[in-house]
N, C-alpha and C positions, 0 to 999 in steps of 0.2 A: 561269566567269569568263574573262577574256581577259588572260593575262599579257603578250601582245604590246602591250597598251595602255601598258605601263610604258616610260618614256623610257630609252633606252640611255645608260649612263654618266652618269646625272644623277638629279635628284630624280624621284619618281614623278609620272606625268602625271595621276593621278587617285587618289582615295581608294577603297578597296574598298567595294562595296555590301553590304548585309545578306545573309548567306548565301554570300558570296563565299569561295572557298578561301583567299584571302589573310587572312581573319580568323583563321586558325590562327596567324598571326604578328602582330607589331606592325605599325603602319600604314605605316612607310616601307619601301619595297622598291626596289631598283635592278637593272636587267638589264644585264649586261656581256658583251662578247665580246672575245676576245684573238686578235690576228692572229699566232699562233705555231703551228708545226707540230703540237704536242701538243694544242692547244685549238681548232684550226681546225674550223669547223662546229658548235661547241658554244656554248651560251648559259648563263650563270650568273646565277641570280636571288638576289641578296643580300638576306636578310631578317633581321629581329630576332625571334628566337623568344620566345614568352611563357614557355616552360619547356623545359628540355633533358633533365631526367630524366623518362622516360616509363614509365608502368606497363604491363606486358604484359597484354593483354586477358584471356588465359586462362592464368594462371600455374600452374595445376594440372598443365599438360601440359609444363612446362619447369622446369629446375633453377634458374631465376632469375626475379625479379619485376620488375626495373627495367632499362631500357636507355638508352643515349645514342646518338643518330644525328645527327652534325653535318651530314650531307648527306642529300638526298633525290634519287633517281636515281643512276645509277652508270655511269661511263665504261668499266668492264670489259666491258660489252656482252655478257655471258654470255647465250646464247640461252635457257637454261633457268631463269633467275633467278626464284625464287619471289616476290621482292619487286616484280616488275613491276607487278602490279595496284595497288599503293599509289599509283602515279603518277596513276591515274585519279581518285583523291580530290582531286587538284589540277587537274582538268580537262586533264590531259595524256593522251596515249595510252601504252599499256604497251609499245609497240614502240620505234620510233626516238626518240620523245621521252624515254623512260626513259634511253636511252644518251647523249643529247646535250643535254638540258635539266636542268641540275643546280641544285637549290635548296641554297643555302649559308647556314647559320645563323651569320652572322658574329659574333654576340654570345655564342656558345656558352660559351667559357671564362669570361667575366665572369658570365653568367647561372648557370653551374654553381656558382661560388663562393657566390653568394647562396643557392642551393638547399641546398648542403651545410651552410651555416651556420644554416639555418632550424631552430628548435626542434623542428619536427615530423619532421625527417629523422632516421632511426634508424641511419644508417650501413650499410645493407644492401648486398649485392653488386650491382654494376652491370655489365651485359654490353654490349660494343661490337662492332660488326660483325655484328650479328644480323639486320639488315634490309638495309642496303647497306654497302659497305666504307668504313670511316673512313680508310683509307689508299689510296683511289683517287687518280687523277691530280690532281684538284683540290687535294688536300691539299698538294701541292708548292708551290702558289701561296698558298693561304689560311692554311696553317700553324695550323690550329685545334687539332690534337692536343697540341702541346707545352703549351699553356695548360690543356687539359683534364687531361692527365696530372699537371701540376704541382699543380692544384687537388686531384685525388684523392690525391696524395702528401701534400700539406700537411694534409689532413683524415684521413689514414690510412684511406681508404675502399677496401675490397676491390673489385677489378674484374677483368674478363677481356677479351681482344681476340681476335677471329677475323678473319683477313685473307688476302687474296691479294696484298697490296701489299708491295713491297720497301722502301717509304718508312718502314716501321716501324723499320728499322735506324738511321735518322737519330736516333731517340729512345731509343737504347740506354741512354744515361746516365740519362735520366729514368725509364725502366722499372726499371733497377737500383736507383735511389734509392727508388722506390716499393716495390719488393720487400723493402727493408730494414725497412719500417714497416707493411706490410699484405700480404694475400694477393693475388698477381698471377698470373693464369693466361693463357697465350698458346697460340694454335693457328693454323696455316696451313691453308688449304684447297687440297688437291691431289687432283683426281678421278682422274687417271691420268697416266702419264709419256709418253703418246703425243703428240709434238710436232705431227704433222699434224692430229690431232683438235683440239688446243688452238688452232691457228691459225684455225680456222673457228668453233669452238664458243665460244671465249672470246677473241674477237679483240682486245679492248682490255686484257686482263690480262697481267701478267708471265708468262713461260714457267714450266712446272712445275719445270724445273731451278732457275730463279731463286728460286722459292718455297721449294724444299727447301734451297737455300743460306741462305735466311733462317732456316729451322729450325736448320740447323747452326750458324750464327753465334750465334743466341740461346743454344743449348746450350753453346757454347764460353764464353759470358759468364755461365754459371751460371743462366740463365733457362730452365727446362724448357719445351719446346715440344711440343705434341701436333700430330698431323696429322688433320684431318677429311678423309677420303677420299671426297669427294663433288663432283659426283654420279658414281656408277658408272652408265654409260650402257649400257642393254641393247643387245646385238649390236654395240657399237662399242668398249667398253672393259672388257667383262666376261669375256673368254676366260680360261682358266687361265693362259696365258702372259702376258697383259696384267696380270692381277691380281698375278702373281708379280713381274713387272718393277717394278710400282709399289711394292709392299710392300718389295721388296729395296732400292729407292732410299730409301724412307722410313727403313728401318733404318740405312742408310749415313749418312743425315743426322742421326742421333742423336735421332730423335723419341722422346719418352717413352711415346707410345701412338699407335695408329692406329684410327680409327673409321669404318667404311664407311657411306655413305648412298646408297641407290639413288635414281636420278632420280625426282622427283615433279613432276607437271604440274598445278598449280592454274590457275585462271582467270587469263588474262593471260599467264602463262608458257606455257601449253599452246598457245595460238594462235601465239605467236612461235616456239616450238620446232618445231612442226609445219611452219611455213613454212620454217624452216632445214632440217629433215629432207627436205622435198620438193625443195629445191634441191640439197642435198648428197648425199642418199642416198635417192632416191625408191623404190628397190627394197625399202627397209625399212618403208615405210608400212603395208602389210598386216600385217606382224608386230607393229608397234606398236599398231595398232588391235585386234589379237587379244589382246595382252598387257595393255593398259590399258583398252580399251573406252572407256566414258565416265567412268572413274574417274580420280582424281588419282594414285593409287599403284599400283605394280606388285603383283601377288599376294603374299600373305604367304609362301608357299612359296619364291618366287623371292628375296625379300629375305633370308629365313633362310639360303638356300643361299649367297648372296654373303657374308653375315656369317660363316658357318662357314668358308668358304674363306679369308677374310681373317684370321680368328682363327688358323687353322692356319698360314698363311704368316707371320704376325707371330711366332709361336712359333719357326718354323723359321729365320727370318732374324734373330731376336734383337731385335725392336723392344722398347724399354724397358730394354735392357741398357746399362750405362755404356760409355763409349768404351774402346778397348783400353788395358789397364793399370789400369783402374779396377775397383771392386767390381761384381760382377754384380748387377743388380736384376731382379726378376721382372717379366714383362710386366704392365703396369697397376698396379704398386706405386705408391702415392701419393707424390708429391714436393711441394715447397712450392707451395701454391696449388692443388693438383690438385682439392681438394674444391670449389673455386669454380665449376668448370665440369664437373660429372660427365658431361655428354654427350660430353666430349672424352676420356673414359677408357674402355677396354674393360670396366671393372668396372661402369659404369653400365648399367642395364637399364631399359626402360620399365616403368611400373607394371603390375601384373597386369591383364589384360583390356584393355590399351590398344594391343596390337599391331594393325596394320592388318587389317581383316576380310578374309575370303576373297572371291573374285570374286562380284559380285552383291549384296554387302551394302553398307551405308552405310559409306563410307570417310572420313568427315569428320575423325575423330580419329586421329592417329598421331604420338605424341610421339617415336618413334624418328627421325623426320625433322624437321628444323627447320621449323616452320610459319611462316606469314605473321605478322608481328608488328604493331606499332601502325600506324595509318594515317598 
C-alpha cells in the first residue's frame, strides 16, 4: 500500500484496496506532521483501530496472553529494537520509517472500554510496552495512555507497563488509583548506564539516568518498579565494570528486581543494528559475526554467564531491599503486582528446555528474551 496517498491534515484521499495494510484499521486515516523540534521529520498516521486488545501469537513462551499497543513504530530509534520488522507489515521499512512514521490508534481508549465491557472478555492480564513504547514522544501530544489507564482502572483489569519513557510520571495518580483496585506491575528498560553508548544506540530515548529516576519516583510513591536490563550489548556494555556500574545504579534507584537480557538480533533489527555497528564500531564486526553467526541469539553459555554476573551483583548491591530505614526485603521477593509480569522478576525462569540452543542449533524459540509480538 502507499500511505503517502493519504492527504495530510485532512480526510483520506482514497479508500484502502483489498489486501491493503490499512485494512488492519477502520477506513478513515489521516497523515499529520508537526513543525516543532521534537516532531520535525516525523509523520503520524492517525487511524481508528478495529481492536486494541491483541492476543499474543505464541503465549506459551510468555507470561501474558494479551497486549495493548496504542502506537506502531517508535521515536526512541533504538538500533537494536526487536519490533522493527513489524513495520514491514504496514509496507514501511524497518529502519528509518520505524523511527519516523508512527501509526497512532487515536480511538484506543474508547475502543478499549468497549472490549473490556464485552461479555467474552475475562479480565485477564494485559501487558503494555511489549512491542513499542506506549510512553514514546508521541504520547506527549496524543495522550492516549490516561484514557487507557482510566478504563483499566474502572474495570479493575490487571496490567503491566514496560517503558523507557519518562512520560509515565505524568500518570502517577492514575497508576496509584489503579493499583488500589487491581494488580499493577511496572518496569523500566535500562540496558546500561553508559551515556556515550546511549547517545548513539538509543538516540531518541531518555537517558539511562532519567529512566532510573522514573524507577526511583515510582518506588517513592509506593509503586514497585522493576528494571529490565536490556539489552546487554556484547563487547560494549558487558564488561564486569560496566555491569557493576549499571546494577549499582539500579539498586540506588530502589528497583524491586533487575533482569538482564542479552542483545538479540531478529530480522529487521539485525540489519539496522549491523549498519549502526559498522558506522560506530567497525572493529567489532568480526567479533559479532563470530558470536552470532546467522543466529538471532548469542550462545547459551554467554547469556548464562551474563545472567550469573548480574544475579551476583544484584545480591551485592542490594537490589530488592527497601530504602534505608525500611525493612529489608530479599532480592526477588514478590511485591504487589509482581506476579503480573514474572519476566520482570529474578525468580522467573524460562520453562525447561526453552533456553536458547547452543551454536549451530535452531534458535527460533527463546522466551528468556522478549520475542516479537503481534504484527
